[in-house]
C-alpha positions, 0 to 999 in steps of 0.5 A: 561479490557480483555487482547485481548482489551489491544492489539487489536490495534496491529491487526487493520489497520489504516483507512487511509491505508484502504482509500488509498487501496480503492483509489488504487483499484478504480483507477486500475479499471479505467485503471491506472497502479499500478505504476502510482497509487502508485506514485500519490500525493494522495497516496504519501502524505498519505503514504510517505515512500516506505515501507508504500506503500509496506505494503499497497500492502499486503492488500488482497483486493488489491491482489485480485483486481490487481493480485499477479504478478502485486503486486510483480512487484510494490513491487520490484519497490518500493524496488528499490526506497527505496534503491535509497533514502537511498543511495542518 
């Protein structure tokens, strides 16, 4: 077994995360706001923590489809949600 095969899992994204990314892009193309999509039960059930949803926003295809400024605003919103969850 080659060394790169032993550590290939480190560089692979989960297929679940990919499916959620496709869902986010599809729903955004339909006109929904990114904030609403990220709070959607489909997304929250598959990526329950705000950190997971913030990591989802790092996907290049989401950045391209939604726009960097909207992604940054959504991350800030998720960060404030995460801090409220940890203090309350």
